[in-house]
N, C-alpha and C positions, 0 to 999 in steps of 0.2 A: 340184463347184465351184458355189457359189451366185451369185457375181458374174457378171453377164451383160454382157460387153464388147460395144460397138457393132460393127456389121459392118465399119466402116472399119479396125478393129484386127485383124481375122481374117486368118489363123489366129493365135491367141494360144497360146503354149507356156509351160508352167509347169515349172520345173526347180528341184531343190534346189541351194542354193549350196554350191560345193565348200568354201568356207572358213567355212560355218555362220554367216554374217552378220558376221564380223570386219570386213570392208571395206565390205560392202553394207548393213549394219545391218538385215538380214533374212535368215532361213534359206531363203527361197524367192524366186525371181525370176519375173516374168512378162514375156514378150517379145511385142510387137505385130508383126504381119505377119512371123512367124518364117521364112516361106519366101521373103521378098524377097531379091534378090541384094545382097551386100555384100562388097567386096574379093575377088571371084572365087569366092565361095561363098554359101550362104544365111546370113542373120543368125544363125540358131541354130548352124549349123556353125562359123561364125567365133567365136561366143561360147563354144562348147565347146572350141575349139582355143586360143584366146587370150583377151584381155580378162579377164573375171572368172574364167576357168578357167586363166589362165596362172600364172606363178610369183607369189610374194608381191608383188614390186614392180609387176609388170604389173597385177595385180588391184587393188592399192591406187590406182594412178594411174587405172585405168579408172573406178573408182567415184567418184573425185574429179571426173571430167569425163564422167560416163555420158551416153549418148545419151538423148533423150526417149522412145525406143521400148523401154526396159527399166525396170522398177521392181522393188523388193524389198518383202518383207513377212514378218511372223512366221509366216504360214501361206499356203497357196496362195491362198485367197480374199483375204487381205490384200494379197498381191502383185498380184493382178488388180485389186482395188479401187484400189490405189495407181497402177497403170498407167492405169486409166480416168480418174483425177483429174489425171493429169499433163498439163500443157499440151504440145502438139506430139507426143503419143504416136503419131499416125499419120503423122508426117513422116519424111523421110529425109535431112535436111540436117545431117549430122554426120560428122566424120572422127575417127579415133582419135588421142589425144594422143601426142606423142613420149615414148618411154620412155628416160630417161637413167639409165644404170647407172654407178656410180662404178668406176673402174678398180681 
C-alpha cells in the first residue's frame, strides 16, 4: 500500500467489497480506526457482519449513509487515498441508518 494514512486513522484496514462496488462504487474499502468499538464489537467486525457486508438492502442503505470512517476505491491504494481525503475520517459521530424492509 503506497498511501500513507496519518496516525490518527490507524489502524486502517483494507478489505475487498463483497458486492464488488455495486453499492460502494469501489471494489475495495478502507476503514479508519478499525479496532475502535462500535455497537458492541469493533468497527471491522460490525462491517463484516452487517452494513456493507449485509444483504443487498442493508448494503445499499449503508452506502447511501456511510460513516466518514470508511471509504471505497477501485484499488486498495485508491480506497486509502479516498479515506485520507474524506472529512471526519477520524471521527466517531455516526449511527447506522434504519433499514426498512417492505413486508
